[in-house]
C-alpha positions in Angstrom: -11.0 8.8 20.0 -8.9 11.7 21.4 -7.9 15.4 20.8 -4.8 17.3 20.0 -6.1 20.6 21.0 -9.1 19.3 23.6 -9.8 23.0 24.9 -11.0 23.8 21.5 -14.3 21.6 22.4 -15.2 24.6 24.3 -16.6 25.9 21.0 -19.4 23.3 21.4 -20.6 25.5 24.3 -21.2 28.3 22.0 -23.0 26.0 19.5 -25.1 24.8 22.1 -26.0 28.3 23.2 -26.9 29.3 19.7 -29.4 26.5 19.6 -31.0 27.4 23.0 -31.3 30.9 21.6 -33.1 29.5 18.5 -35.7 27.5 20.4 -36.4 30.7 22.7 -36.9 32.8 19.5 -39.4 29.9 18.5 -41.1 30.0 21.5 -41.4 34.1 21.4 -42.7 33.9 18.3 -45.4 31.5 19.3 -46.7 33.7 22.2 -46.5 36.8 19.8 -48.8 34.8 17.6 -51.4 33.8 20.3 -52.1 37.8 20.9 -54.5 37.7 18.0 -57.9 36.9 19.0 -58.7 35.0 15.8 -55.9 32.9 14.4 -57.8 31.7 11.3 -57.8 35.5 10.1 -54.0 35.5 10.5 -53.5 32.1 8.6 -55.8 33.6 5.8 -53.9 36.8 5.6 -50.3 35.2 5.6 -51.2 31.7 3.9 -49.8 28.5 4.5 -46.8 28.6 6.4 -43.4 27.0 5.8 -44.2 24.5 8.9 -41.3 22.2 9.8 -39.4 23.2 6.8 -38.1 26.4 8.4 -36.3 24.5 11.0 -34.1 22.4 8.7 -31.7 25.1 7.4 -30.9 26.3 11.0 -30.7 22.8 12.4 -28.2 21.9 9.7 -26.2 25.0 10.1 -25.9 24.4 13.9 -24.4 20.8 12.9 -22.1 22.5 10.6 -20.9 24.7 13.5 -20.8 21.6 15.9 -18.5 19.5 13.5 -16.5 22.3 12.8 -15.8 23.0 16.6 -14.7 19.4 16.8 -12.4 19.7 13.6 -10.8 22.6 15.6 -9.8 20.4 18.2 -8.1 18.0 16.0 -9.7 14.5 16.8 -7.7 11.5 16.1 -8.1 7.7 16.6 -6.2 4.4 16.2 -7.2 2.6 13.0 -6.3 -0.2 11.1 -4.4 0.8 7.7 -3.0 -1.0 5.0 0.9 -1.0 4.9 2.7 -1.1 1.6 6.1 -1.7 3.2 8.0 -2.9 6.4 10.0 -5.6 7.9 9.4 -9.2 8.4 11.8 -11.5 10.2 11.5 -15.2 9.7 12.8 -16.7 13.2 12.9 -20.6 12.5 13.8 -23.4 14.9 16.3 -25.2 13.7 16.6 -27.7 16.7 17.1 -31.4 16.1 13.5 -32.1 16.9 12.8 -30.3 13.5 14.0 -33.5 11.9 10.7 -35.4 13.0 9.3 -37.0 10.2 5.5 -36.5 11.1 5.5 -34.0 8.0 7.2 -34.9 5.0 10.0 -35.1 4.4 10.5 -33.8 7.6 9.4 -30.6 9.8 12.3 -28.6 8.7 12.1 -29.2 4.9 8.2 -28.5 5.3 8.8 -25.3 7.2 11.6 -24.3 4.5 9.0 -24.9 1.8 6.3 -23.0 3.4 8.8 -19.8 4.4 9.8 -19.9 0.5 6.4 -19.5 -0.5 5.5 -16.9 2.1 8.7 -14.9 0.8 7.5 -15.2 -2.9 4.2 -13.5 -2.2 5.5 -10.5 -0.5 5.4 -7.2 -2.0 8.8 -6.0 -3.4 8.9 -3.1 -0.8 8.8 -5.4 2.2 12.2 -6.1 3.9 12.5 -9.8 4.7 15.2 -11.3 7.1 15.9 -14.6 8.6 16.9 -15.8 11.9 17.8 -19.3 12.7 17.9 -20.7 16.6 18.7 -23.6 18.3 21.1 -23.6 21.2 21.6 -19.8 20.2 20.2 -17.6 17.7 21.8 -15.9 14.7 20.8 -13.7 11.7 21.1 -15.7 8.6 20.1 -12.9 6.4 19.6 -9.5 7.2 16.3 -7.8 6.2 16.4 -7.1 2.4 14.4 -6.5 -0.4 16.2 -9.1 -2.4 14.0 -12.2 -2.5 16.8 -14.3 -3.9 19.1 -13.5 -1.2 16.2 -14.5 1.3 15.5 -17.6 -0.3 19.0 -18.8 -0.3 19.3 -18.1 3.2 16.2 -20.3 3.9 17.9 -23.0 1.9 21.0 -23.0 4.1 19.2 -23.7 7.2 20.6 -27.0 8.9 19.6 -28.9 12.2 21.4 -28.5 15.2 20.8 -28.7 19.0 18.6 -27.2 21.8 15.8 -24.5 21.4 16.4 -20.7 22.5 13.2 -18.8 21.8 14.2 -16.0 24.0 17.4 -15.4 22.2 15.3 -15.6 18.7 13.2 -13.0 20.0 16.3 -10.6 20.9 18.4 -11.3 17.9 15.2 -10.8 15.5 14.5 -7.5 17.0 18.2 -6.5 16.8 17.8 -7.4 13.1 14.9 -5.0 12.6 16.2 -2.1 14.4 19.8 -2.3 12.7 18.2 -2.5 9.5 16.2 0.9 10.2 19.3 2.4 11.8 17.4 2.8 15.0 19.2 3.3 18.3 17.1 1.0 19.7 19.1 -1.9 18.4 21.6 -3.6 20.8 25.1 -4.2 19.2 25.6 -7.8 18.9 28.8 -7.9 20.7 26.9 -6.8 23.7 24.3 -9.2 23.2 26.6 -12.0 23.0 28.5 -10.9 26.2 25.2 -10.7 28.2 24.0 -13.9 26.7 27.5 -15.7 28.0 27.4 -14.0 31.3 23.7 -14.6 32.0 23.1 -10.8 32.6 19.7 -9.6 31.9 19.1 -7.5 28.8 18.6 -3.6 29.7 14.9 -2.7 29.5 14.0 -1.0 26.1 13.0 2.7 26.3 9.1 2.9 26.2 7.6 4.7 23.4 6.4 8.2 23.9 2.9 8.6 25.2 1.5 9.8 21.9 2.7 6.6 20.1 1.3 4.1 22.9 -0.9 1.6 21.2 0.6 1.8 17.8 2.7 -0.7 15.9 6.1 -0.5 14.1 6.2 -1.5 10.5 7.6 -4.4 11.6 6.6 -8.1 12.5 8.5 -11.4 13.7 7.2 -14.6 12.6 8.6 -17.5 15.0 8.2 -21.0 14.2 9.1 -23.3 16.8 8.3 -27.2 17.6 9.6 -27.6 21.2 10.3 -25.6 24.6 12.7 -23.1 25.4 15.6 -24.7 27.3 18.0 -21.6 27.0 18.5 -18.4 28.7 16.6 -16.1 28.6 13.0 -17.3 29.1 11.2 -15.9 26.3 8.3 -14.4 28.7 11.2 -12.2 30.3 12.1 -10.6 27.0 8.9 -10.1 25.0 8.5 -6.6 26.7 11.6 -5.6 24.1 9.1 -6.2 21.4 6.1 -4.8 23.1 7.8 -1.5 24.0 8.9 -0.9 20.4 5.7 -1.9 18.8 6.8 -5.0 17.1 3.9 -7.8 16.7 5.2 -11.4 17.0 3.2 -14.0 15.1 4.2 -17.6 16.6 3.6 -20.9 14.9 3.8 -24.2 16.9 4.7 -27.3 14.8 3.4 -30.4 16.2 1.3 -30.8 19.2 1.6 -30.4 23.3 1.6 -34.4 23.5 5.0 -34.4 21.9 6.5 -36.9 19.4 9.4 -39.3 19.3 12.5 -38.3 17.2 15.7 -40.3 16.3 18.7 -38.0 17.1 22.0 -39.6 16.4 20.7 -43.0 16.8 18.8 -42.3 20.2 15.2 -41.8 20.8 14.0 -38.3 22.1 10.4 -37.1 22.8 9.9 -33.5 22.3 6.8 -31.4 23.1 5.4 -28.2 22.0 5.2 -25.4 24.3 1.9 -23.9 23.1 1.5 -21.8 26.3 4.5 -20.0 25.9 4.1 -19.2 22.2 0.5 -18.2 22.6 1.4 -15.8 25.6 4.2 -14.3 23.3 1.8 -13.7 20.5 -0.9 -12.3 22.8 1.5 -9.8 24.6 2.5 -8.5 21.5 -0.7 -8.2 19.7 0.0 -10.7 17.3 -1.4 -14.4 16.7 -0.6 -18.0 17.3 -0.9 -20.6 14.8 -0.7 -24.5 15.1 0.4 -26.6 12.3 0.3 -30.3 12.5 0.6 -31.1 8.7 2.5 -29.5 5.7 -1.0 -28.3 4.4 -1.4 -26.8 7.8 2.0 -24.8 7.3 1.3 -23.6 4.0 -2.0 -22.3 5.4 -0.7 -20.5 8.2 1.9 -18.6 6.1 -0.8 -17.8 3.5 -2.9 -16.4 6.3 0.2 -14.4 7.6 0.6 -12.9 3.9 -2.4 -10.7 4.2 -2.2 -10.0 8.1 1.0 -8.5 8.1 0.2 -5.9 5.4 -2.2 -4.3 8.1 -1.3 -2.3 11.1 -2.7 0.2 13.6 -1.8 3.9 13.3 -3.0 6.9 15.0 -4.8 8.9 12.4 -5.9 12.5 12.4 -9.6 12.8 11.7 -9.8 16.6 11.2 -10.3 16.3 7.6 -13.5 14.1 7.9 -14.9 16.4 10.4 -14.2 19.3 8.4 -16.0 17.7 5.3 -19.0 16.9 7.3 -19.3 20.4 8.5 -18.8 21.8 4.6 -21.5 19.2 3.6 -24.0 20.3 6.4 -23.3 24.1 5.6 -24.0 23.7 2.1 -27.2 21.8 2.5 -28.4 24.3 4.9 -27.6 27.3 2.3 -29.3 25.0 -0.5 -32.5 24.5 1.4 -32.7 27.9 2.6 -32.4 29.2 -0.9 -34.9 26.7 -2.1 -37.6 27.3 0.2 -37.1 30.7 1.4 -35.1 32.6 -1.3 -32.4 33.5 1.4 -29.4 32.1 3.2 -29.9 31.0 6.8 
């Protein structure tokens, strides 16, 4: 927990001082009572005392002051809150290895079916975009709330060659921030020039200090069944997502041991690079999933349906501490009136 006005916490010193004065006053009262030679006569004269009850209203009142002092400092904390809207980019590998038939009818069709089911379950306020990647990456459908356009884009996906996971991340980020009208988006023409020249992409501007640790209302769901074999390497560009607060959920189709795929009459072995996919998810505070069957794929997207509606936000807790202070103050007054017919 942090504070917007931390200097206001000095008020707690005042509260501590009042507590010390109360303790001293009680000790002085005790010493004054000891001056009488016969305490039994005093007890008979004043009757049965309030005992421990006399300390309850002052203690509650001091707690109220303590919570109010903390509230003045405006405490805040990063908490998980439900998100009713946002942007999700489905980045789908369309390399030739997606034609492997270890899923029926093949990996690509199984992935498209699972993606369609995922789209159908999203809220109408969620923008969904589609990015395909093989030797390069391209936006098949810009983020939109029109599910029919997204479903049509998924249906249009066709297998190609190579696997460019790094480019898929960059293009997905551009799709997100262009749809938000953000200056963080890099014009596609510049991206293409840099991709062709092999020049590194500029480092993203870091988030302001007060936004560190938060996430944008956007996520990327990246599905791949192979290893990156195009420039740039995924781990060289993943900071573009972390600096903008975008989480990347990665889905690995198949296994690290690989499988044999028939492409244009020849056999090709393809292996899943789980290490890279796990690292990408870890660095962006996302999660990695593995899918070996059609049922696995459907379950992965089902899990993502619920996970993507939760994000971390820095929330001010002033109202909660103020409420606690009010409750303690009311309790102090109520007990004092009930037991002593006066306010503390």
